The first five atom37 places (N, CA, C, CB, O) and aatype in JSON, in Angstrom:
{
  "aatype": [12, 13, 1, 11, 16, 10, 0, 9, 0, 9, 10, 0, 10, 0, 0, 16, 10, 7, 4, 7, 5, 15, 14, 0, 7, 9, 18, 13, 4, 14, 12, 8, 14, 6, 19, 6, 5, 7, 5, 14, 7, 11, 4, 14, 11, 4, 7, 12, 3, 10, 16, 10, 11, 6, 0, 0, 15],
  "atom_mask": [
    [1, 1, 1, 1, 1],
    [1, 1, 1, 1, 1],
    [1, 1, 1, 1, 1],
    [1, 1, 1, 1, 1],
    [1, 1, 1, 1, 1],
    [1, 1, 1, 1, 1],
    [1, 1, 1, 1, 1],
    [1, 1, 1, 1, 1],
    [1, 1, 1, 1, 1],
    [1, 1, 1, 1, 1],
    [1, 1, 1, 1, 1],
    [1, 1, 1, 1, 1],
    [1, 1, 1, 1, 1],
    [1, 1, 1, 1, 1],
    [1, 1, 1, 1, 1],
    [1, 1, 1, 1, 1],
    [1, 1, 1, 1, 1],
    [1, 1, 1, 0, 1],
    [1, 1, 1, 1, 1],
    [1, 1, 1, 0, 1],
    [1, 1, 1, 1, 1],
    [1, 1, 1, 1, 1],
    [1, 1, 1, 1, 1],
    [1, 1, 1, 1, 1],
    [1, 1, 1, 0, 1],
    [1, 1, 1, 1, 1],
    [1, 1, 1, 1, 1],
    [1, 1, 1, 1, 1],
    [1, 1, 1, 1, 1],
    [1, 1, 1, 1, 1],
    [1, 1, 1, 1, 1],
    [1, 1, 1, 1, 1],
    [1, 1, 1, 1, 1],
    [1, 1, 1, 1, 1],
    [1, 1, 1, 1, 1],
    [1, 1, 1, 1, 1],
    [1, 1, 1, 1, 1],
    [1, 1, 1, 0, 1],
    [1, 1, 1, 1, 1],
    [1, 1, 1, 1, 1],
    [1, 1, 1, 0, 1],
    [1, 1, 1, 1, 1],
    [1, 1, 1, 1, 1],
    [1, 1, 1, 1, 1],
    [1, 1, 1, 1, 1],
    [1, 1, 1, 1, 1],
    [1, 1, 1, 0, 1],
    [1, 1, 1, 1, 1],
    [1, 1, 1, 1, 1],
    [1, 1, 1, 1, 1],
    [1, 1, 1, 1, 1],
    [1, 1, 1, 1, 1],
    [1, 1, 1, 1, 1],
    [1, 1, 1, 1, 1],
    [1, 1, 1, 1, 1],
    [1, 1, 1, 1, 1],
    [1, 1, 1, 1, 1]
  ],
  "atom_positions": [
    [[95.49, -1.04, 154.88], [95.16, 0.37, 155.87], [93.96, 1.0, 154.93], [96.77, 1.69, 156.07], [92.89, 1.16, 155.52]],
    [[94.01, 1.35, 153.71], [93.02, 1.37, 152.97], [91.7, 0.77, 152.89], [93.44, 1.19, 152.25], [90.63, 1.1, 152.37]],
    [[92.05, -0.02, 153.44], [90.59, -1.01, 153.11], [89.9, -1.07, 154.28], [90.82, -2.68, 152.63], [88.68, -1.11, 154.43]],
    [[91.23, -1.07, 155.57], [89.79, -0.58, 156.29], [89.49, 1.3, 157.45], [89.6, -2.17, 157.57], [88.83, 1.68, 158.42]],
    [[90.45, 1.84, 156.49], [89.85, 3.2, 156.45], [88.18, 3.29, 155.56], [91.12, 4.2, 155.63], [87.17, 3.95, 155.8]],
    [[88.63, 2.07, 154.21], [87.12, 2.26, 153.14], [86.25, 2.16, 154.58], [86.62, 0.62, 151.56], [85.58, 2.97, 155.22]],
    [[86.65, 0.62, 154.77], [85.6, -0.06, 155.41], [85.3, 1.26, 156.74], [86.2, -1.86, 155.98], [84.53, 2.05, 156.2]],
    [[85.62, 1.79, 158.29], [84.93, 2.32, 158.82], [83.74, 3.65, 157.98], [85.85, 2.6, 159.75], [82.61, 4.05, 158.26]],
    [[84.99, 4.1, 156.59], [84.18, 5.95, 156.55], [82.97, 4.82, 155.83], [85.18, 7.93, 155.08], [82.05, 5.31, 156.48]],
    [[82.33, 3.81, 155.09], [81.14, 3.4, 154.72], [80.39, 3.34, 155.93], [81.18, 2.19, 154.0], [79.44, 4.12, 156.0]],
    [[80.57, 2.71, 156.74], [80.58, 2.38, 158.82], [79.44, 4.11, 158.58], [83.26, 2.64, 160.32], [78.25, 4.4, 158.43]],
    [[80.45, 4.64, 158.67], [80.15, 5.22, 159.29], [78.64, 6.19, 158.29], [81.49, 5.74, 159.84], [77.42, 6.32, 158.4]],
    [[78.89, 6.3, 158.07], [78.31, 7.08, 155.98], [76.49, 6.16, 156.72], [79.77, 5.53, 153.25], [75.38, 6.63, 156.98]],
    [[77.21, 4.44, 156.82], [75.97, 4.05, 156.72], [75.01, 4.5, 158.09], [76.07, 2.56, 156.46], [73.81, 4.76, 158.06]],
    [[75.68, 4.49, 158.97], [75.19, 5.27, 160.32], [74.66, 6.49, 160.13], [76.26, 5.52, 161.3], [73.5, 6.79, 160.41]],
    [[75.49, 7.23, 159.64], [74.74, 8.0, 159.74], [73.1, 8.77, 158.64], [75.72, 8.59, 159.99], [72.32, 9.71, 158.82]],
    [[73.32, 7.44, 157.32], [71.55, 8.14, 156.55], [71.06, 6.83, 157.44], [71.03, 8.12, 154.08], [70.65, 5.91, 156.73]],
    [[71.04, 6.61, 158.68], [69.62, 5.3, 159.21], [69.84, 4.7, 158.33], [0.0, 0.0, 0.0], [69.01, 4.75, 157.42]],
    [[70.95, 3.92, 158.18], [70.31, 2.43, 156.9], [69.79, 1.59, 158.37], [72.13, 1.1, 155.51], [70.24, 1.29, 159.47]],
    [[68.61, 1.48, 157.63], [67.86, 0.31, 158.06], [66.83, 0.3, 159.02], [0.0, 0.0, 0.0], [66.32, -0.64, 159.62]],
    [[66.58, 1.78, 159.05], [66.04, 2.36, 160.53], [64.55, 3.3, 159.44], [67.71, 3.8, 161.76], [64.79, 4.19, 158.63]],
    [[63.22, 2.8, 159.74], [61.99, 3.27, 160.03], [61.94, 4.26, 159.73], [61.58, 3.23, 161.05], [63.01, 4.78, 159.42]],
    [[60.72, 5.08, 159.65], [59.78, 6.49, 159.2], [59.72, 6.3, 160.69], [58.11, 6.57, 157.97], [59.79, 5.3, 161.41]],
    [[59.55, 7.79, 160.96], [59.49, 7.9, 162.34], [58.22, 7.54, 162.04], [59.86, 9.19, 163.19], [57.55, 7.47, 161.01]],
    [[57.98, 7.22, 163.73], [56.06, 7.14, 164.04], [55.82, 6.57, 164.91], [0.0, 0.0, 0.0], [56.69, 6.05, 165.61]],
    [[54.26, 6.45, 165.19], [53.64, 4.92, 166.14], [52.57, 3.9, 164.68], [52.0, 5.72, 168.05], [51.77, 4.06, 163.76]],
    [[53.19, 3.11, 165.25], [52.77, 1.81, 164.76], [51.42, 1.33, 165.65], [54.08, 0.74, 164.91], [51.09, 1.9, 166.69]],
    [[51.02, 0.68, 165.33], [49.41, 0.86, 165.69], [48.66, -0.59, 165.06], [48.66, 2.5, 164.81], [49.32, -0.94, 164.09]],
    [[47.58, -1.47, 165.27], [47.1, -2.21, 164.51], [45.58, -2.82, 164.61], [47.96, -3.0, 164.49], [44.81, -3.33, 165.43]],
    [[45.68, -2.46, 163.31], [43.82, -1.18, 162.93], [42.58, -2.6, 164.42], [42.65, -1.59, 159.46], [41.74, -2.07, 165.16]],
    [[42.87, -4.51, 164.48], [41.97, -4.41, 165.29], [42.62, -4.53, 166.83], [40.96, -5.42, 164.89], [41.89, -4.9, 167.74]],
    [[43.67, -4.28, 167.01], [44.07, -3.97, 168.42], [44.69, -2.11, 168.54], [45.47, -5.29, 168.83], [45.73, -1.91, 169.17]],
    [[44.12, -1.19, 168.04], [44.59, -0.18, 168.98], [45.28, -0.02, 170.07], [43.94, 0.24, 169.29], [46.34, 0.59, 170.01]],
    [[44.85, -0.48, 171.16], [46.48, -0.71, 171.79], [47.2, -1.22, 172.1], [46.87, -0.53, 172.36], [47.59, -1.16, 173.26]],
    [[47.88, -2.2, 170.95], [48.58, -2.69, 170.61], [49.3, -1.48, 169.53], [48.04, -3.91, 170.3], [48.65, -1.03, 168.58]],
    [[50.83, -1.02, 169.85], [50.93, 0.2, 169.74], [53.14, 0.21, 169.91], [49.67, 1.04, 171.15], [53.81, 0.09, 170.93]],
    [[53.58, 0.4, 168.51], [55.45, 0.67, 168.92], [55.66, 1.14, 167.41], [56.75, -1.13, 169.48], [54.92, 0.85, 166.48]],
    [[57.09, 2.1, 167.35], [58.01, 2.4, 167.34], [57.9, 2.13, 165.56], [0.0, 0.0, 0.0], [56.81, 2.4, 165.05]],
    [[58.56, 1.82, 165.02], [58.46, 0.98, 164.09], [57.67, -0.28, 162.97], [58.96, 0.82, 164.48], [57.87, -1.38, 163.48]],
    [[57.23, -0.36, 162.24], [56.34, -1.91, 161.97], [56.92, -3.24, 162.22], [55.96, -2.1, 160.45], [57.97, -3.68, 162.68]],
    [[55.35, -3.92, 161.52], [55.55, -5.3, 162.05], [54.33, -5.77, 162.39], [0.0, 0.0, 0.0], [53.35, -5.28, 161.82]],
    [[54.14, -6.95, 163.54], [53.09, -7.2, 163.03], [53.16, -7.75, 165.17], [52.92, -8.32, 161.23], [53.9, -8.2, 166.05]],
    [[51.25, -7.06, 164.76], [50.62, -7.76, 166.4], [50.57, -9.1, 166.99], [49.24, -7.61, 166.55], [50.09, -10.18, 166.65]],
    [[51.21, -8.67, 167.96], [51.54, -10.14, 168.85], [50.04, -10.7, 169.37], [52.67, -9.79, 170.46], [49.87, -11.71, 170.06]],
    [[49.1, -9.87, 168.89], [47.68, -10.97, 169.37], [46.86, -11.17, 168.04], [46.4, -10.16, 170.74], [45.9, -11.89, 167.76]],
    [[47.57, -10.29, 167.35], [46.71, -10.91, 165.75], [47.68, -11.51, 164.47], [45.79, -9.39, 164.88], [47.27, -12.58, 164.02]],
    [[48.6, -11.1, 163.99], [50.06, -10.99, 163.17], [49.73, -10.09, 162.64], [0.0, 0.0, 0.0], [50.69, -9.41, 162.29]],
    [[48.38, -9.51, 162.23], [48.01, -8.3, 161.48], [49.26, -7.89, 161.4], [47.0, -7.27, 162.06], [50.04, -8.34, 162.24]],
    [[49.92, -6.65, 160.08], [50.96, -5.96, 160.52], [50.6, -4.43, 160.29], [52.23, -6.44, 159.82], [50.41, -3.68, 159.33]],
    [[50.6, -4.4, 160.98], [50.78, -2.57, 162.09], [50.74, -1.6, 160.87], [52.82, -2.14, 163.24], [51.45, -1.93, 159.91]],
    [[50.36, -1.02, 160.81], [49.59, 0.34, 160.17], [50.42, 1.9, 160.78], [47.63, 0.3, 160.82], [50.17, 2.18, 161.95]],
    [[51.06, 2.54, 160.25], [51.26, 3.91, 160.76], [50.15, 5.37, 161.12], [52.13, 4.26, 159.8], [49.19, 5.53, 160.37]],
    [[50.31, 6.06, 161.94], [49.2, 6.55, 162.56], [49.15, 7.25, 161.59], [49.13, 7.1, 163.87], [50.16, 7.3, 160.89]],
    [[48.05, 7.97, 161.26], [47.92, 9.67, 160.81], [48.02, 10.37, 161.69], [46.74, 10.22, 160.23], [47.55, 9.88, 162.72]],
    [[48.44, 11.39, 161.8], [49.31, 12.61, 163.1], [47.47, 13.23, 162.65], [51.59, 14.12, 162.47], [46.94, 13.39, 161.56]],
    [[47.1, 13.39, 163.69], [46.21, 14.57, 163.97], [46.51, 15.94, 163.72], [45.94, 14.59, 165.19], [47.61, 16.47, 163.86]],
    [[45.01, 16.69, 163.17], [45.92, 18.22, 161.58], [44.88, 18.86, 162.41], [45.67, 18.23, 158.96], [44.59, 20.04, 162.24]]
  ]
}
């Protein structure tokens, strides 16, 4: 019973902390600016790493 409770507590804590989540923002391809997504990754057109867009000041 203790192990089950501990496992549930760990899962709840991981969900609360956003385990595995990327920083908030829009990521785009420098070569294909029309390609945007909500997490880091690769451009589907050329395979380049997506770059985080800077906030307008």
